[in-house]
C-alpha positions as CSV (number, residue, x, y, z in Angstrom):
1,M,39.5,-23.7,-102.7
2,N,38.8,-25.6,-106.2
3,F,34.7,-26.4,-106.6
4,I,34.7,-29.6,-105.5
5,Q,36.4,-28.8,-102.3
6,R,33.9,-26.0,-101.7
7,L,31.1,-28.4,-102.6
8,L,32.0,-30.8,-99.8
9,N,32.4,-28.3,-97.6
10,K,29.4,-27.2,-98.0
11,L,27.4,-30.9,-97.8
12,G,29.1,-30.9,-94.9
13,L,31.4,-33.7,-96.2
14,A,35.4,-32.5,-95.8
15,D,37.0,-31.0,-93.5
16,A,36.2,-27.0,-93.6
17,H,39.7,-26.2,-91.4
18,A,41.9,-28.3,-93.1
19,D,43.7,-26.1,-95.6
20,R,44.7,-23.4,-92.7
21,H,46.1,-22.9,-89.3
22,P,44.4,-23.0,-86.2
23,I,43.8,-19.2,-84.7
24,R,43.0,-18.2,-81.6
25,I,39.6,-16.9,-80.6
26,F,38.6,-15.0,-77.7
27,L,34.9,-15.1,-76.3
28,L,33.2,-13.2,-73.7
29,E,29.5,-14.9,-73.2
30,D,27.5,-15.7,-70.7
31,D,24.9,-17.5,-72.8
32,E,25.3,-21.5,-73.0
33,R,24.0,-22.1,-76.7
34,R,26.0,-19.5,-77.8
35,C,29.2,-20.9,-76.1
36,E,28.1,-24.4,-78.0
37,W,27.7,-22.9,-81.5
38,F,30.8,-20.8,-81.0
39,A,32.5,-23.7,-79.9
40,K,31.2,-26.0,-83.0
41,R,32.2,-23.2,-85.5
42,F,35.5,-22.9,-84.3
43,K,36.6,-27.0,-83.9
44,G,39.7,-27.1,-84.0
45,D,40.5,-23.9,-83.0
46,E,41.3,-22.1,-80.1
47,L,38.7,-21.1,-78.4
48,D,38.7,-19.0,-74.9
49,V,35.5,-18.5,-73.5
50,A,34.9,-15.8,-70.4
51,C,31.5,-15.4,-69.0
52,E,32.6,-12.4,-66.6
53,V,34.5,-9.1,-67.0
54,E,37.1,-9.7,-64.7
55,Q,38.1,-13.1,-66.3
56,A,38.0,-11.5,-69.8
57,K,40.2,-9.0,-68.6
58,E,42.7,-11.4,-67.1
59,L,42.7,-13.6,-70.3
60,L,43.2,-10.4,-72.8
61,Q,46.1,-9.1,-71.0
62,T,48.2,-12.2,-70.4
63,R,47.0,-13.7,-74.2
64,T,46.9,-12.7,-78.1
65,Y,44.2,-13.0,-79.7
66,D,43.6,-13.5,-83.6
67,S,39.7,-12.5,-83.3
68,I,37.8,-11.3,-80.4
69,F,34.1,-11.7,-79.7
């Protein structure tokens, strides 16, 4: 990434995810504000959110993830 692109990203004037493919992310969290933060941060990616352990187990058994939080 060149200097101009990094500067545009920092200023919020460019799409930070434009030069990469979407990733699949798993989040186990029951705090709604944190879920919203993750949704904003990983906009354009595939985000699965579980609020309970049983739901988390089911998702982890049936899907693969690039990142787990």
